C-alpha positions in Angstrom: 0.0 0.0 0.0 1.4 3.4 -1.0 1.7 5.9 1.8 -0.1 9.2 1.1 2.2 12.1 0.1 3.0 14.5 3.0 1.7 18.0 2.8 4.0 20.6 1.1 6.6 22.1 3.4 6.0 25.6 4.7 8.3 28.1 2.9 10.1 28.7 6.2 11.5 25.2 6.0 12.6 25.1 2.4 16.3 25.7 3.4 16.1 23.7 6.7 19.0 21.6 7.8 18.5 17.8 8.2 19.4 16.5 11.6 21.0 13.4 10.2 23.8 12.1 8.1 27.5 11.2 8.8 28.7 14.8 9.0 26.1 15.6 11.6 26.9 12.5 13.7 30.7 13.0 13.6 30.9 16.8 13.9 27.6 18.0 15.2 29.2 21.0 17.0 30.5 22.3 13.7 27.0 22.0 12.2 25.4 23.8 15.1 27.9 26.7 14.6 27.2 26.8 10.9 23.4 26.9 11.6 23.9 29.7 14.1 25.8 31.7 11.5 23.1 31.1 8.9 19.9 31.5 10.9 20.7 33.0 14.3 19.6 31.4 17.6 16.6 29.6 16.2 17.0 27.5 13.0 14.6 25.5 10.8 15.5 21.7 10.8 14.1 18.5 9.3 13.7 15.4 11.3 13.4 11.9 9.8 11.0 11.8 6.9 11.4 15.6 6.4 9.3 16.4 9.4 9.8 20.2 10.2 10.8 21.6 13.5 12.7 24.6 15.0 16.0 23.9 16.7 16.6 26.4 19.5 20.4 27.0 19.4 20.8 30.0 21.7 21.4 29.6 25.5 19.1 32.5 26.4 16.4 31.3 24.0 16.4 27.8 25.4 16.2 29.2 28.9 13.2 31.4 27.8 11.4 28.5 26.1 11.6 26.1 29.1 10.8 28.9 31.6 7.5 30.0 30.0 5.2 27.0 30.0 2.3 29.3 29.3 3.8 30.1 25.9 5.5 26.8 25.1 3.5 23.7 26.2 4.8 20.2 26.8 1.8 18.2 25.7 2.6 16.9 22.2 -1.0 16.8 21.2 -0.6 20.5 20.5 1.6 19.7 17.5 0.4 21.0 14.1 2.4 18.5 12.0 0.9 15.2 13.0 -0.4 14.9 9.4 3.2 14.5 8.3 4.0 11.7 10.8 3.7 8.1 9.6 2.7 5.4 12.2 6.2 3.8 12.1 8.1 7.1 12.6 11.2 6.3 14.6 10.9 9.4 16.9 7.3 8.6 17.8 8.2 6.9 21.1 9.8 10.2 22.2 7.3 12.7 20.8 4.0 10.8 20.8 1.9 11.6 23.8 2.1 9.2 26.7 0.4 9.3 30.2 3.7 10.1 32.0 4.7 13.2 33.9 7.0 14.1 31.0 4.0 15.2 28.9 1.9 16.6 31.8 1.5 20.3 32.3 0.6 22.7 35.1 -0.6 21.4 38.4 -0.7 17.8 37.2 3.0 17.9 36.3 4.0 19.6 39.6 2.1 16.9 41.6 3.8 14.0 39.9 7.3 15.7 39.5 7.5 16.8 43.2 6.6 13.3 44.3 9.2 11.7 42.1 11.9 14.2 43.2 11.2 13.5 46.9 11.2 9.8 46.3 14.5 10.0 44.5 15.9 12.4 47.0 15.5 9.7 49.7 17.8 7.2 47.9 20.9 6.3 49.9 23.7 7.4 47.6 26.3 5.4 49.4 24.3 2.2 48.9 23.6 3.3 45.3 27.3 3.8 44.7 28.1 0.4 46.2 25.5 -1.3 43.9 27.0 0.5 40.9 30.5 -0.7 41.8 29.1 -4.3 42.2 27.6 -4.1 38.7 30.7 -2.6 37.2 32.9 -5.3 38.8 30.8 -8.0 37.4 31.0 -6.6 33.9 34.8 -6.3 34.1 35.1 -9.8 35.4 33.5 -11.0 32.2 36.3 -9.6 30.0 39.2 -9.1 32.4 41.1 -12.1 31.2 40.9 -11.3 27.5 43.2 -8.2 27.5 40.7 -6.3 25.3 37.2 -5.0 25.4 34.6 -2.7 23.8 33.9 -0.3 26.7 30.5 0.6 25.2 28.8 -2.7 24.5 30.6 -4.6 27.2 30.7 -1.9 29.9 29.0 1.5 29.7 25.8 0.2 28.2 25.5 -2.4 31.0 26.0 -0.3 34.1 23.0 2.1 34.6 19.9 0.0 34.2 20.5 -2.8 36.7 21.3 -0.2 39.3 18.2 1.9 38.5 16.0 -1.2 38.4 17.0 -2.3 41.9 16.7 1.3 43.1 13.0 1.6 42.0 12.1 -1.8 43.6 12.5 -4.5 41.0 13.5 -7.7 42.8 17.1 -8.7 42.2 16.0 -12.1 40.8 14.0 -10.3 38.1 16.5 -7.6 37.2 18.4 -9.6 34.5 15.2 -10.3 32.5 14.0 -6.7 32.8 17.4 -5.4 31.6 17.3 -7.8 28.6 13.8 -6.6 27.6 14.6 -2.9 27.9 17.6 -3.4 25.6 15.4 -5.2 23.1 13.0 -2.3 23.3 15.8 0.3 22.7 17.0 -1.8 19.7 13.6 -1.2 18.0 13.9 -4.4 16.0 12.0 -7.7 15.9 10.3 -8.4 19.2 10.7 -4.8 20.5 7.0 -4.3 21.1 6.6 -7.7 22.9 9.7 -6.8 25.0 8.2 -3.4 26.0 4.9 -5.1 26.9 6.9 -7.4 29.2 8.7 -4.5 30.8 5.5 -2.6 31.4 3.8 -5.7 32.9 6.8 -6.4 35.2 6.9 -2.8 36.5 3.1 -2.8 36.9 3.2 -6.0 38.9 6.1 -4.7 41.0 4.2 -1.6 41.9 1.1 -3.6 42.9 3.2 -5.9 45.1 4.6 -2.9 47.0 1.1 -2.0 48.2 1.2 -5.0 50.5 5.0 -5.4 51.0 6.6 -1.9 50.8 10.4 -1.6 51.0 13.1 1.0 51.0 12.7 1.7 47.3 11.3 4.5 45.0 8.1 2.6 44.1 7.1 2.2 47.8 7.9 5.9 48.5 5.7 7.0 45.6 2.8 4.8 46.8 3.1 6.4 50.3 3.5 9.9 49.0 0.7 12.4 50.1 0.2 13.3 46.4 -2.0 10.3 46.2 -0.5 8.9 43.0 -2.4 6.0 41.3 -0.6 2.8 40.7 -0.9 3.4 36.9 0.6 6.8 37.2 3.5 5.4 39.2 4.0 2.6 36.7 4.2 5.1 33.8 6.6 7.4 35.6 8.9 4.6 36.6 9.0 3.3 33.0 10.0 6.8 31.9 12.6 7.0 34.7 14.2 3.7 33.6 14.4 4.9 30.0 15.7 8.3 30.9 18.2 6.8 33.4 19.7 4.2 31.0 20.7 5.8 27.7 22.0 9.3 28.8 23.9 7.8 31.7 25.4 5.1 29.6 26.5 7.7 27.0 27.8 9.9 29.8 30.0 7.0 31.0 31.2 6.2 27.5 31.9 9.8 26.5 33.8 10.4 29.7 35.9 7.3 29.2 36.7 8.5 25.7 37.8 11.9 27.0 40.1 10.3 29.6 41.6 7.9 27.1 42.3 10.5 24.4 43.1 13.7 26.3 46.6 14.1 27.8 45.2 16.2 30.6 43.5 13.1 32.0 46.4 10.7 31.5 48.1 9.1 34.4 51.6 10.5 34.9 54.7 9.4 36.9 54.5 12.7 38.6 51.3 11.5 40.3 47.7 11.2 39.4 45.3 12.4 36.7 42.7 15.1 36.6 39.7 13.9 38.5 36.9 11.8 37.2 34.5 14.6 38.4 36.3 17.1 36.2 36.0 14.8 33.2 32.3 14.2 33.8 31.7 17.9 34.1 33.6 18.7 30.9 31.7 16.1 28.9 28.4 17.8 29.9 29.7 21.0 28.3 31.5 19.5 25.3 29.9 16.2 24.4 26.7 16.1 26.4 24.8 12.8 25.9 21.4 14.5 25.3 22.2 16.8 22.4 18.7 17.8 21.4 15.5 17.3 23.3 11.9 17.4 21.8 10.2 19.4 22.7 7.9 22.3 23.3 4.9 23.3 21.3 3.9 26.9 20.7 0.7 27.8 22.4 0.1 30.7 20.0 1.8 32.5 17.2 4.9 34.5 18.3 8.4 35.5 17.3 11.5 33.9 18.8 15.1 34.6 17.9 14.0 36.5 14.8 11.8 33.7 13.5 8.1 33.6 13.1 6.8 30.6 15.1 3.2 29.4 14.4 0.8 28.0 17.0 1.5 24.3 17.3 5.0 24.4 15.9 7.5 21.9 17.5 10.6 23.5 19.1 13.5 21.2 19.8 15.8 22.2 22.7 19.3 22.4 21.3 21.0 21.6 24.6 24.5 21.0 23.1 24.3 24.0 20.9 23.2 26.2 23.9 26.3 24.9 25.8 28.5 26.3 23.0 26.7 29.6 22.5 29.5 32.2 22.1 27.3 34.9 23.6 27.4 33.2 27.1 30.6 31.2 26.7 33.1 33.0 24.6 36.0 30.9 26.0 35.2 27.2 26.2 38.1 26.5 28.6 36.4 28.7 31.3 33.8 25.9 31.8 36.0 24.0 34.2 34.0 23.6 37.4 31.1 25.6 36.0 27.8 23.8 36.2 25.6 26.2 34.2 25.3 23.8 31.3 21.9 23.0 29.8 22.7 19.3 29.6 19.8 18.4 32.1 17.6 21.1 30.6 16.1 23.8 32.8 12.8 24.9 34.2 9.9 22.8 35.5 10.5 19.9 33.1 14.2 19.6 33.7 15.7 16.4 34.8 15.0 16.3 38.6 18.0 17.4 40.7 17.9 14.1 42.6 18.0 12.2 39.4 21.0 14.2 38.2 22.8 13.3 41.4 21.9 9.6 41.0 23.2 9.6 37.4 26.5 11.2 38.6 26.9 8.6 41.4 26.4 5.7 38.9 28.7 7.2 36.2 31.5 8.2 38.7 31.4 4.7 40.3 31.6 3.0 36.9 34.6 5.1 35.8 36.5 4.8 39.1 36.1 1.0 39.2 37.3 0.7 35.6 40.4 2.8 36.2 41.2 0.9 39.4 40.7 -2.5 37.8 42.4 -1.7 34.5 45.2 0.8 35.4 47.0 0.5 32.1 43.9 0.6 29.8 44.6 2.3 26.5 42.6 3.0 23.3 43.1 0.1 20.8 42.3 2.2 17.7 43.2 5.7 16.5 41.1 8.3 18.3 39.9 9.8 15.0 38.5 6.5 13.9 35.9 6.4 16.6 32.3 6.8 15.4 29.1 8.0 16.9 25.7 6.2 17.0 23.2 7.7 14.5 20.7 9.8 16.4 19.4 13.3 16.0 18.9 13.6 19.8 21.7 11.7 21.6 25.5 11.6 21.3 27.1 8.3 22.2 29.9 6.2 20.7 29.2 3.2 18.6 32.2 1.4 20.2 35.3 2.2 22.3 37.8 -0.6 21.8 40.6 -0.8 24.4 43.4 -3.1 25.4 45.1 -3.7 28.7 47.5 -6.1 30.3 46.5 -6.2 33.9 43.2 -6.8 35.6 42.5 -7.8 39.2 
């Protein structure tokens, strides 16, 4: 059956830049700079299938968009381009409306977000770090005797989700199956829908079980929270938390390991030590943030932003990586050391909760510290300029990070 032709593009998007292709994946920062020169702080872009959107490149413009929910809504049912979106569109899982707090607005969003922030804030970070170390050790044990590894597929990808699953309340005996099904879901291949159904069912059953046998976990704290969240709301928000906690955190680990293996400032020296893991993690959030572009916000009414005419219902993508490199607020990149004013976790009401940011940092820091302790002579096994990035208009993470080493304990 032939798919109906999409409506003609608005003239404003005739010279839009596709957020795809090898050049974009390998040197996205250069493309953002070029778009800024050509269009200013707000640029027309095309997503997969020539679906139009506005990429907000300017730091101040991103801050304004996320700080004015009365002008830029979060509910994607506002979008005016649904007639251009096919049912198999690859970005549909991120933009299609779901009953999670991510798409909620106003008082409904605040009720659910505050409950989750408080539940995450009660997580014991020392215990969390110990669990992350345990997971990291187990992954290293699997390849320690080989003298080589891919630190993406065999390590970074495998650390966050088991830790997050246990944190929210998934029994340890069920964690391995849950992790496997989440990976199948992310792969978006054969069996992905069935895997996601199993994940949803497992989390739903876990939440129901916590009503009778609560524990020291996030699901139990959400059930007991005075916000009075329904079990279905908790299930949806925990599913979102797992997805949000896996990919960006795994990419944060991988991108930081790449930095530490390719930048002399982070190399071990005979004079003693290396720059800290914390410094490397912070620098990655400025220079190679895992979440590059985040959809989105939807214009509540016609307006002008950054010199562009935005129509009611237009999709605006938050250019978090581009905002981090905005020369108007960051003329000298090297001044970012220790500065945490990056947009990597977004901003405003729908930002990544502060407690979740701390949890991601604990997991990432533990993973990197364990690796450096266990493999003190680890080095890159290929030229640094041969490393490639996974194809995505939204995230930035390596396809592989091959290393070699001679000692593991």
